[in-house]
CHARMM-style PDB file with segment names, atoms N, HN, CA, C and O in Angstrom:
ATOM      1  N   ASN     1     -24.903  13.448 -24.454  1.00  0.00      PROA
ATOM      2  CA  ASN     1     -23.764  13.241 -24.331  1.00  0.00      PROA
ATOM      3  C   ASN     1     -22.944  14.458 -23.159  1.00  0.00      PROA
ATOM      4  O   ASN     1     -21.785  14.257 -22.796  1.00  0.00      PROA
ATOM      5  N   ALA     2     -23.763  15.718 -22.664  1.00  0.00      PROA
ATOM      6  HN  ALA     2     -24.704  15.882 -22.959  1.00  0.00      PROA
ATOM      7  CA  ALA     2     -23.235  15.872 -22.198  1.00  0.00      PROA
ATOM      8  C   ALA     2     -23.580  15.526 -20.931  1.00  0.00      PROA
ATOM      9  O   ALA     2     -23.052  15.971 -19.912  1.00  0.00      PROA
ATOM     10  N   ALA     3     -24.610  14.601 -20.998  1.00  0.00      PROA
ATOM     11  HN  ALA     3     -25.039  14.240 -21.826  1.00  0.00      PROA
ATOM     12  CA  ALA     3     -24.987  14.213 -19.361  1.00  0.00      PROA
ATOM     13  C   ALA     3     -24.326  12.919 -19.404  1.00  0.00      PROA
ATOM     14  O   ALA     3     -24.757  12.499 -18.330  1.00  0.00      PROA
ATOM     15  N   LEU     4     -23.665  12.059 -19.808  1.00  0.00      PROA
ATOM     16  HN  LEU     4     -23.315  12.400 -20.681  1.00  0.00      PROA
ATOM     17  CA  LEU     4     -22.119  11.785 -19.645  1.00  0.00      PROA
ATOM     18  C   LEU     4     -20.671  11.970 -19.772  1.00  0.00      PROA
ATOM     19  O   LEU     4     -19.798  11.173 -19.429  1.00  0.00      PROA
ATOM     20  N   THR     5     -20.528  13.120 -20.306  1.00  0.00      PROA
ATOM     21  HN  THR     5     -21.237  13.768 -20.584  1.00  0.00      PROA
ATOM     22  CA  THR     5     -19.377  13.495 -19.796  1.00  0.00      PROA
ATOM     23  C   THR     5     -19.473  13.416 -18.824  1.00  0.00      PROA
ATOM     24  O   THR     5     -19.293  12.405 -18.146  1.00  0.00      PROA
ATOM     25  N   ARG     6     -19.939  14.985 -18.308  1.00  0.00      PROA
ATOM     26  HN  ARG     6     -20.085  15.806 -18.859  1.00  0.00      PROA
ATOM     27  CA  ARG     6     -20.396  15.460 -17.169  1.00  0.00      PROA
ATOM     28  C   ARG     6     -20.250  13.890 -15.336  1.00  0.00      PROA
ATOM     29  O   ARG     6     -19.685  13.709 -14.258  1.00  0.00      PROA
ATOM     30  N   GLY     7     -21.182  13.322 -16.229  1.00  0.00      PROA
ATOM     31  HN  GLY     7     -21.641  13.469 -17.104  1.00  0.00      PROA
ATOM     32  CA  GLY     7     -21.114  11.792 -15.331  1.00  0.00      PROA
ATOM     33  C   GLY     7     -19.206  11.645 -15.444  1.00  0.00      PROA
ATOM     34  O   GLY     7     -18.509  11.755 -14.436  1.00  0.00      PROA
ATOM     35  N   LEU     8     -18.600  11.379 -16.886  1.00  0.00      PROA
ATOM     36  HN  LEU     8     -19.166  11.290 -17.705  1.00  0.00      PROA
ATOM     37  CA  LEU     8     -17.285  11.007 -16.984  1.00  0.00      PROA
ATOM     38  C   LEU     8     -16.857  11.616 -15.462  1.00  0.00      PROA
ATOM     39  O   LEU     8     -16.704  10.876 -14.490  1.00  0.00      PROA
ATOM     40  N   SER     9     -16.666  13.294 -15.407  1.00  0.00      PROA
ATOM     41  HN  SER     9     -16.790  13.895 -16.196  1.00  0.00      PROA
ATOM     42  CA  SER     9     -15.761  14.004 -14.850  1.00  0.00      PROA
ATOM     43  C   SER     9     -15.989  13.932 -13.563  1.00  0.00      PROA
ATOM     44  O   SER     9     -15.439  14.708 -12.782  1.00  0.00      PROA
ATOM     45  N   ILE    10     -17.093  12.699 -13.051  1.00  0.00      PROA
ATOM     46  HN  ILE    10     -17.540  12.069 -13.686  1.00  0.00      PROA
ATOM     47  CA  ILE    10     -17.571  13.154 -11.302  1.00  0.00      PROA
ATOM     48  C   ILE    10     -17.099  11.950 -10.466  1.00  0.00      PROA
ATOM     49  O   ILE    10     -17.502  11.462  -9.410  1.00  0.00      PROA
ATOM     50  N   LEU    11     -15.664  11.511 -11.688  1.00  0.00      PROA
ATOM     51  HN  LEU    11     -15.337  11.908 -12.546  1.00  0.00      PROA
ATOM     52  CA  LEU    11     -15.850   9.394 -11.616  1.00  0.00      PROA
ATOM     53  C   LEU    11     -14.118  10.020 -11.797  1.00  0.00      PROA
ATOM     54  O   LEU    11     -13.327   9.737 -10.898  1.00  0.00      PROA
ATOM     55  N   THR    12     -13.790  10.591 -12.615  1.00  0.00      PROA
ATOM     56  HN  THR    12     -14.433  10.821 -13.346  1.00  0.00      PROA
ATOM     57  CA  THR    12     -12.348  10.335 -12.890  1.00  0.00      PROA
ATOM     58  C   THR    12     -12.290  11.289 -11.695  1.00  0.00      PROA
ATOM     59  O   THR    12     -11.553  10.661 -10.934  1.00  0.00      PROA
ATOM     60  N   GLY    13     -12.706  12.734 -10.894  1.00  0.00      PROA
ATOM     61  HN  GLY    13     -13.304  13.244 -11.512  1.00  0.00      PROA
ATOM     62  CA  GLY    13     -12.383  13.260 -10.818  1.00  0.00      PROA
ATOM     63  C   GLY    13     -12.457  13.448  -8.909  1.00  0.00      PROA
ATOM     64  O   GLY    13     -12.921  12.376  -8.521  1.00  0.00      PROA
ATOM     65  N   SER    14     -12.198  14.318  -7.731  1.00  0.00      PROA
ATOM     66  HN  SER    14     -11.821  15.189  -8.047  1.00  0.00      PROA
ATOM     67  CA  SER    14     -12.215  14.074  -6.042  1.00  0.00      PROA
ATOM     68  C   SER    14     -13.182  12.496  -6.282  1.00  0.00      PROA
ATOM     69  O   SER    14     -12.553  11.489  -5.955  1.00  0.00      PROA
ATOM     70  N   VAL    15     -13.774  12.401  -6.502  1.00  0.00      PROA
ATOM     71  HN  VAL    15     -14.285  13.219  -6.768  1.00  0.00      PROA
ATOM     72  CA  VAL    15     -15.322  11.122  -6.784  1.00  0.00      PROA
ATOM     73  C   VAL    15     -14.269  10.298  -6.914  1.00  0.00      PROA
ATOM     74  O   VAL    15     -13.759   9.450  -6.182  1.00  0.00      PROA
ATOM     75  N   GLY    16     -14.180  10.460  -7.336  1.00  0.00      PROA
ATOM     76  HN  GLY    16     -14.594  11.148  -7.931  1.00  0.00      PROA
ATOM     77  CA  GLY    16     -13.428   8.845  -8.151  1.00  0.00      PROA
ATOM     78  C   GLY    16     -11.787   8.583  -7.584  1.00  0.00      PROA
ATOM     79  O   GLY    16     -11.264   7.512  -7.894  1.00  0.00      PROA
ATOM     80  N   TRP    17     -11.043   9.522  -6.802  1.00  0.00      PROA
ATOM     81  HN  TRP    17     -11.468  10.391  -6.550  1.00  0.00      PROA
ATOM     82  CA  TRP    17     -10.303   8.770  -6.169  1.00  0.00      PROA
ATOM     83  C   TRP    17     -11.142   8.782  -4.940  1.00  0.00      PROA
ATOM     84  O   TRP    17     -11.589   7.695  -4.573  1.00  0.00      PROA
ATOM     85  N   ILE    18     -11.320   9.454  -4.505  1.00  0.00      PROA
ATOM     86  HN  ILE    18     -10.958  10.337  -4.804  1.00  0.00      PROA
ATOM     87  CA  ILE    18     -12.814   8.767  -2.665  1.00  0.00      PROA
ATOM     88  C   ILE    18     -12.924   7.215  -2.933  1.00  0.00      PROA
ATOM     89  O   ILE    18     -12.706   6.283  -2.159  1.00  0.00      PROA
ATOM     90  N   ILE    19     -13.278   7.207  -4.095  1.00  0.00      PROA
ATOM     91  HN  ILE    19     -13.456   7.964  -4.724  1.00  0.00      PROA
ATOM     92  CA  ILE    19     -14.084   5.929  -4.287  1.00  0.00      PROA
ATOM     93  C   ILE    19     -12.717   4.650  -4.171  1.00  0.00      PROA
ATOM     94  O   ILE    19     -12.595   3.658  -3.452  1.00  0.00      PROA
ATOM     95  N   THR    20     -11.993   5.145  -5.058  1.00  0.00      PROA
ATOM     96  HN  THR    20     -12.092   5.951  -5.643  1.00  0.00      PROA
ATOM     97  CA  THR    20     -10.847   4.379  -5.380  1.00  0.00      PROA
ATOM     98  C   THR    20      -9.352   4.438  -3.578  1.00  0.00      PROA
ATOM     99  O   THR    20      -8.531   3.753  -2.967  1.00  0.00      PROA
ATOM    100  N   GLY    21      -9.677   5.118  -3.602  1.00  0.00      PROA
ATOM    101  HN  GLY    21     -10.344   5.674  -4.098  1.00  0.00      PROA
ATOM    102  CA  GLY    21      -8.919   5.344  -1.832  1.00  0.00      PROA
ATOM    103  C   GLY    21      -9.581   4.267  -1.291  1.00  0.00      PROA
ATOM    104  O   GLY    21      -8.807   3.310  -1.289  1.00  0.00      PROA
ATOM    105  N   VAL    22     -10.912   3.908  -0.720  1.00  0.00      PROA
ATOM    106  HN  VAL    22     -11.541   4.685  -0.722  1.00  0.00      PROA
ATOM    107  CA  VAL    22     -11.245   3.357   0.285  1.00  0.00      PROA
ATOM    108  C   VAL    22     -11.300   1.991  -0.333  1.00  0.00      PROA
ATOM    109  O   VAL    22     -11.321   1.178   0.590  1.00  0.00      PROA
ATOM    110  N   TRP    23     -11.341   1.216  -1.830  1.00  0.00      PROA
ATOM    111  HN  TRP    23     -11.323   1.877  -2.580  1.00  0.00      PROA
ATOM    112  CA  TRP    23     -11.702   0.379  -2.396  1.00  0.00      PROA
ATOM    113  C   TRP    23     -10.281   0.499  -2.006  1.00  0.00      PROA
ATOM    114  O   TRP    23     -10.261  -0.259  -1.037  1.00  0.00      PROA
ATOM    115  N   THR    24      -9.381   0.843  -2.099  1.00  0.00      PROA
ATOM    116  HN  THR    24      -9.398   1.459  -2.887  1.00  0.00      PROA
ATOM    117  CA  THR    24      -7.798   0.280  -1.635  1.00  0.00      PROA
ATOM    118  C   THR    24      -7.527   0.073  -0.493  1.00  0.00      PROA
ATOM    119  O   THR    24      -6.617  -0.727  -0.272  1.00  0.00      PROA
ATOM    120  N   ALA    25      -8.147   0.648   0.517  1.00  0.00      PROA
ATOM    121  HN  ALA    25      -8.886   1.297   0.338  1.00  0.00      PROA
ATOM    122  CA  ALA    25      -8.335   0.322   1.934  1.00  0.00      PROA
ATOM    123  C   ALA    25      -9.024  -1.342   1.999  1.00  0.00      PROA
ATOM    124  O   ALA    25      -8.547  -2.472   1.887  1.00  0.00      PROA
ATOM    125  N   ILE    26      -9.570  -1.116   2.096  1.00  0.00      PROA
ATOM    126  HN  ILE    26      -9.956  -0.198   2.187  1.00  0.00      PROA
ATOM    127  CA  ILE    26     -10.499  -1.889   2.052  1.00  0.00      PROA
ATOM    128  C   ILE    26      -9.718  -3.613   1.905  1.00  0.00      PROA
ATOM    129  O   ILE    26      -9.652  -4.453   2.803  1.00  0.00      PROA
ATOM    130  N   ASP    27      -8.988  -3.782  -0.122  1.00  0.00      PROA
ATOM    131  HN  ASP    27      -9.042  -3.099  -0.851  1.00  0.00      PROA
ATOM    132  CA  ASP    27      -8.221  -4.432  -0.794  1.00  0.00      PROA
ATOM    133  C   ASP    27      -7.307  -4.789   0.468  1.00  0.00      PROA
ATOM    134  O   ASP    27      -7.069  -5.814   1.107  1.00  0.00      PROA
ATOM    135  N   ILE    28      -6.840  -3.224   0.527  1.00  0.00      PROA
ATOM    136  HN  ILE    28      -7.033  -2.392   0.007  1.00  0.00      PROA
ATOM    137  CA  ILE    28      -5.581  -3.478   1.405  1.00  0.00      PROA
ATOM    138  C   ILE    28      -5.376  -4.024   2.522  1.00  0.00      PROA
ATOM    139  O   ILE    28      -4.214  -4.409   2.648  1.00  0.00      PROA
ATOM    140  N   ALA    29      -6.497  -4.342   3.982  1.00  0.00      PROA
ATOM    141  HN  ALA    29      -7.441  -4.029   3.880  1.00  0.00      PROA
ATOM    142  CA  ALA    29      -6.730  -4.565   4.729  1.00  0.00      PROA
ATOM    143  C   ALA    29      -7.779  -6.160   5.065  1.00  0.00      PROA
ATOM    144  O   ALA    29      -8.709  -6.378   5.841  1.00  0.00      PROA
ATOM    145  N   GLY    30      -7.205  -6.841   4.259  1.00  0.00      PROA
ATOM    146  HN  GLY    30      -6.449  -6.664   3.628  1.00  0.00      PROA
ATOM    147  CA  GLY    30      -7.974  -8.145   3.717  1.00  0.00      PROA
ATOM    148  C   GLY    30      -6.763  -9.367   4.570  1.00  0.00      PROA
ATOM    149  O   GLY    30      -5.579  -9.216   4.872  1.00  0.00      PROA
ATOM    150  N   PRO    31      -7.315 -10.063   4.677  1.00  0.00      PROA
ATOM    151  CA  PRO    31      -7.093 -11.468   5.568  1.00  0.00      PROA
ATOM    152  C   PRO    31      -4.739 -11.395   4.724  1.00  0.00      PROA
ATOM    153  O   PRO    31      -3.692 -11.171   5.330  1.00  0.00      PROA
ATOM    154  N   ALA    32      -4.992 -11.689   3.346  1.00  0.00      PROA
ATOM    155  HN  ALA    32      -5.843 -11.871   2.853  1.00  0.00      PROA
ATOM    156  CA  ALA    32      -4.236 -12.338   3.091  1.00  0.00      PROA
ATOM    157  C   ALA    32      -2.354 -10.660   3.383  1.00  0.00      PROA
ATOM    158  O   ALA    32      -1.194 -10.985   3.129  1.00  0.00      PROA
ATOM    159  N   TYR    33      -2.748  -9.172   3.908  1.00  0.00      PROA
ATOM    160  HN  TYR    33      -3.690  -8.908   4.115  1.00  0.00      PROA
ATOM    161  CA  TYR    33      -2.394  -8.284   3.367  1.00  0.00      PROA
ATOM    162  C   TYR    33      -2.755  -8.637   5.271  1.00  0.00      PROA
ATOM    163  O   TYR    33      -3.956  -8.894   5.197  1.00  0.00      PROA
ATOM    164  N   ARG    34      -2.552  -8.710   6.101  1.00  0.00      PROA
ATOM    165  HN  ARG    34      -1.576  -8.501   6.161  1.00  0.00      PROA
ATOM    166  CA  ARG    34      -2.668  -8.757   7.772  1.00  0.00      PROA
ATOM    167  C   ARG    34      -1.553  -9.718   8.459  1.00  0.00      PROA
ATOM    168  O   ARG    34      -1.042  -9.784   9.577  1.00  0.00      PROA
ATOM    169  N   VAL    35      -1.389 -10.667   6.830  1.00  0.00      PROA
ATOM    170  HN  VAL    35      -1.805 -10.613   5.922  1.00  0.00      PROA
ATOM    171  CA  VAL    35      -0.227 -11.300   7.383  1.00  0.00      PROA
ATOM    172  C   VAL    35       0.825 -10.988   6.607  1.00  0.00      PROA
ATOM    173  O   VAL    35       1.774 -11.162   7.372  1.00  0.00      PROA
ATOM    174  N   THR    36       1.331 -10.582   5.409  1.00  0.00      PROA
ATOM    175  HN  THR    36       0.560 -10.441   4.788  1.00  0.00      PROA
ATOM    176  CA  THR    36       1.721 -10.340   4.664  1.00  0.00      PROA
ATOM    177  C   THR    36       2.603  -9.264   4.875  1.00  0.00      PROA
ATOM    178  O   THR    36       3.632  -9.597   5.463  1.00  0.00      PROA
ATOM    179  N   ILE    37       2.472  -7.534   4.437  1.00  0.00      PROA
ATOM    180  HN  ILE    37       1.636  -7.263   3.959  1.00  0.00      PROA
ATOM    181  CA  ILE    37       2.584  -7.067   5.833  1.00  0.00      PROA
ATOM    182  C   ILE    37       3.338  -7.110   6.612  1.00  0.00      PROA
ATOM    183  O   ILE    37       4.548  -6.948   6.452  1.00  0.00      PROA
ATOM    184  N   PRO    38       2.813  -7.323   7.541  1.00  0.00      PROA
ATOM    185  CA  PRO    38       4.432  -7.287   8.947  1.00  0.00      PROA
ATOM    186  C   PRO    38       5.241  -9.068   8.824  1.00  0.00      PROA
ATOM    187  O   PRO    38       5.994  -9.494   9.700  1.00  0.00      PROA
ATOM    188  N   ALA    39       4.845  -9.890   7.527  1.00  0.00      PROA
ATOM    189  HN  ALA    39       4.233  -9.544   6.816  1.00  0.00      PROA
ATOM    190  CA  ALA    39       6.207 -10.358   7.577  1.00  0.00      PROA
ATOM    191  C   ALA    39       7.381 -10.093   7.197  1.00  0.00      PROA
ATOM    192  O   ALA    39       8.576 -10.208   7.468  1.00  0.00      PROA
ATOM    193  N   CYS    40       6.430  -9.585   6.272  1.00  0.00      PROA
ATOM    194  HN  CYS    40       5.459  -9.491   6.052  1.00  0.00      PROA
ATOM    195  CA  CYS    40       8.157  -8.254   5.400  1.00  0.00      PROA
ATOM    196  C   CYS    40       8.799  -7.545   6.364  1.00  0.00      PROA
ATOM    197  O   CYS    40       9.876  -7.900   6.844  1.00  0.00      PROA
ATOM    198  N   ILE    41       8.064  -6.325   6.756  1.00  0.00      PROA
ATOM    199  HN  ILE    41       7.190  -6.036   6.366  1.00  0.00      PROA
ATOM    200  CA  ILE    41       7.815  -5.890   7.889  1.00  0.00      PROA
ATOM    201  C   ILE    41       9.513  -7.005   9.068  1.00  0.00      PROA
ATOM    202  O   ILE    41      10.655  -6.602   9.286  1.00  0.00      PROA
ATOM    203  N   VAL    42       8.946  -8.151   9.433  1.00  0.00      PROA
ATOM    204  HN  VAL    42       8.018  -8.479   9.257  1.00  0.00      PROA
ATOM    205  CA  VAL    42       9.634  -8.567  10.700  1.00  0.00      PROA
ATOM    206  C   VAL    42      11.092  -9.280   9.540  1.00  0.00      PROA
ATOM    207  O   VAL    42      12.213  -9.128  10.024  1.00  0.00      PROA
ATOM    208  N   VAL    43      11.030  -9.979   8.155  1.00  0.00      PROA
ATOM    209  HN  VAL    43      10.119 -10.102   7.762  1.00  0.00      PROA
ATOM    210  CA  VAL    43      11.894  -9.756   7.198  1.00  0.00      PROA
ATOM    211  C   VAL    43      13.375  -8.997   7.096  1.00  0.00      PROA
ATOM    212  O   VAL    43      14.546  -9.367   7.171  1.00  0.00      PROA
ATOM    213  N   THR    44      12.672  -7.715   6.883  1.00  0.00      PROA
ATOM    214  HN  THR    44      11.720  -7.414   6.822  1.00  0.00      PROA
ATOM    215  CA  THR    44      13.533  -6.533   6.436  1.00  0.00      PROA
ATOM    216  C   THR    44      14.078  -6.297   7.529  1.00  0.00      PROA
ATOM    217  O   THR    44      15.301  -6.443   7.514  1.00  0.00      PROA
ATOM    218  N   THR    45      13.460  -5.866   8.844  1.00  0.00      PROA
ATOM    219  HN  THR    45      12.467  -5.748   8.856  1.00  0.00      PROA
ATOM    220  CA  THR    45      13.753  -6.432  10.540  1.00  0.00      PROA
ATOM    221  C   THR    45      15.164  -6.598  10.427  1.00  0.00      PROA
ATOM    222  O   THR    45      16.134  -5.857  10.266  1.00  0.00      PROA
ATOM    223  N   LEU    46      14.988  -7.631  10.545  1.00  0.00      PROA
ATOM    224  HN  LEU    46      14.201  -8.234  10.676  1.00  0.00      PROA
ATOM    225  CA  LEU    46      16.148  -9.141  10.552  1.00  0.00      PROA
ATOM    226  C   LEU    46      17.700  -8.609   9.666  1.00  0.00      PROA
ATOM    227  O   LEU    46      18.806  -8.850  10.149  1.00  0.00      PROA
ATOM    228  N   ARG    47      17.478  -7.706   8.027  1.00  0.00      PROA
ATOM    229  HN  ARG    47      16.579  -7.510   7.634  1.00  0.00      PROA
ATOM    230  CA  ARG    47      17.895  -7.672   7.604  1.00  0.00      PROA
ATOM    231  C   ARG    47      19.096  -7.145   7.317  1.00  0.00      PROA
ATOM    232  O   ARG    47      20.122  -7.344   6.667  1.00  0.00      PROA
ATOM    233  N   LEU    48      18.270  -5.966   8.475  1.00  0.00      PROA
ATOM    234  HN  LEU    48      17.436  -5.804   9.003  1.00  0.00      PROA
ATOM    235  CA  LEU    48      19.097  -4.761   8.771  1.00  0.00      PROA
ATOM    236  C   LEU    48      19.739  -5.162   9.655  1.00  0.00      PROA
ATOM    237  O   LEU    48      20.952  -4.987   9.544  1.00  0.00      PROA
ATOM    238  N   LYS    49      19.314  -5.744  10.689  1.00  0.00      PROA
ATOM    239  HN  LYS    49      18.328  -5.886  10.778  1.00  0.00      PROA
ATOM    240  CA  LYS    49      20.367  -6.105  11.767  1.00  0.00      PROA
ATOM    241  C   LYS    49      21.326  -7.131  11.208  1.00  0.00      PROA
ATOM    242  O   LYS    49      22.309  -7.096  11.947  1.00  0.00      PROA
ATOM    243  N   ALA    50      21.496  -7.958  10.329  1.00  0.00      PROA
ATOM    244  HN  ALA    50      20.697  -7.986   9.728  1.00  0.00      PROA
ATOM    245  CA  ALA    50      21.884  -8.817   9.843  1.00  0.00      PROA
ATOM    246  C   ALA    50      23.255  -7.801   9.646  1.00  0.00      PROA
ATOM    247  O   ALA    50      24.256  -7.756  10.362  1.00  0.00      PROA
ATOM    248  N   GLN    51      22.906  -6.919   8.290  1.00  0.00      PROA
ATOM    249  HN  GLN    51      22.093  -6.955   7.709  1.00  0.00      PROA
ATOM    250  CA  GLN    51      24.070  -6.769   7.818  1.00  0.00      PROA
ATOM    251  C   GLN    51      24.421  -5.130   9.253  1.00  0.00      PROA
ATOM    252  O   GLN    51      25.640  -4.967   9.303  1.00  0.00      PROA
ATOM    253  N   ALA    52      23.912  -4.435   9.914  1.00  0.00      PROA
ATOM    254  HN  ALA    52      22.922  -4.568   9.873  1.00  0.00      PROA
ATOM    255  CA  ALA    52      24.522  -3.267  10.796  1.00  0.00      PROA
ATOM    256  C   ALA    52      24.675  -4.255  11.371  1.00  0.00      PROA
ATOM    257  O   ALA    52      23.463  -4.413  11.518  1.00  0.00      PROA
ATOM    258  N   ASN    53      25.166  -5.269  11.945  1.00  0.00      PROA
ATOM    259  HN  ASN    53      26.150  -5.141  11.826  1.00  0.00      PROA
ATOM    260  CA  ASN    53      26.024  -6.772  12.362  1.00  0.00      PROA
ATOM    261  C   ASN    53      27.571  -6.785  11.506  1.00  0.00      PROA
ATOM    262  O   ASN    53      28.764  -6.870  11.800  1.00  0.00      PROA
ATOM    263  N   GLU    54      26.761  -6.650  10.324  1.00  0.00      PROA
ATOM    264  HN  GLU    54      25.792  -6.581  10.085  1.00  0.00      PROA
ATOM    265  CA  GLU    54      28.352  -7.884   9.579  1.00  0.00      PROA
ATOM    266  C   GLU    54      29.166  -6.532   8.834  1.00  0.00      PROA
ATOM    267  O   GLU    54      30.115  -6.743   8.079  1.00  0.00      PROA
ATOM    268  N   ILE    55      28.475  -4.523   9.266  1.00  0.00      PROA
ATOM    269  HN  ILE    55      27.704  -4.352   9.879  1.00  0.00      PROA
ATOM    270  CA  ILE    55      29.207  -3.984  10.061  1.00  0.00      PROA
ATOM    271  C   ILE    55      30.182  -3.602  10.902  1.00  0.00      PROA
ATOM    272  O   ILE    55      31.390  -3.380  10.814  1.00  0.00      PROA
ATOM    273  N   LYS    56      29.572  -3.585  11.522  1.00  0.00      PROA
ATOM    274  HN  LYS    56      28.591  -3.766  11.593  1.00  0.00      PROA
ATOM    275  CA  LYS    56      30.027  -4.017  12.957  1.00  0.00      PROA
ATOM    276  C   LYS    56      31.326  -4.662  13.023  1.00  0.00      PROA
ATOM    277  O   LYS    56      32.227  -3.841  12.855  1.00  0.00      PROA
ATOM    278  N   ASN    57      31.683  -5.705  13.188  1.00  0.00      PROA
ATOM    279  HN  ASN    57      30.950  -6.372  13.325  1.00  0.00      PROA
ATOM    280  CA  ASN    57      32.018  -6.897  12.616  1.00  0.00      PROA
ATOM    281  C   ASN    57      33.579  -6.352  12.007  1.00  0.00      PROA
ATOM    282  O   ASN    57      34.569  -6.009  12.653  1.00  0.00      PROA
ATOM    283  N   LEU    58      33.295  -6.447   9.924  1.00  0.00      PROA
ATOM    284  HN  LEU    58      32.491  -6.726   9.399  1.00  0.00      PROA
ATOM    285  CA  LEU    58      33.752  -5.142   9.617  1.00  0.00      PROA
ATOM    286  C   LEU    58      34.826  -4.332  10.773  1.00  0.00      PROA
ATOM    287  O   LEU    58      36.009  -4.661  10.854  1.00  0.00      PROA
ATOM    288  N   LEU    59      34.466  -3.683  11.284  1.00  0.00      PROA
ATOM    289  HN  LEU    59      33.505  -3.416  11.219  1.00  0.00      PROA
ATOM    290  CA  LEU    59      35.734  -2.213  11.596  1.00  0.00      PROA
ATOM    291  C   LEU    59      35.828  -2.849  12.956  1.00  0.00      PROA
ATOM    292  OT1 LEU    59      36.568  -2.367  13.813  1.00  0.00      PROA
TER     293      LEU     59
END
């Protein structure tokens, strides 16, 4: 029982966070995100430019 508790504490502690971080980084670097993230950035940039032009035209 003590060994199980110790093992779980290691997995939920800093080692667990490192494993989770690496796993997340691998998932984010997957092929879907290599297209999705840049596309979202482009859409956001276009929206900000359009909003700035609207404000400029109102003034």
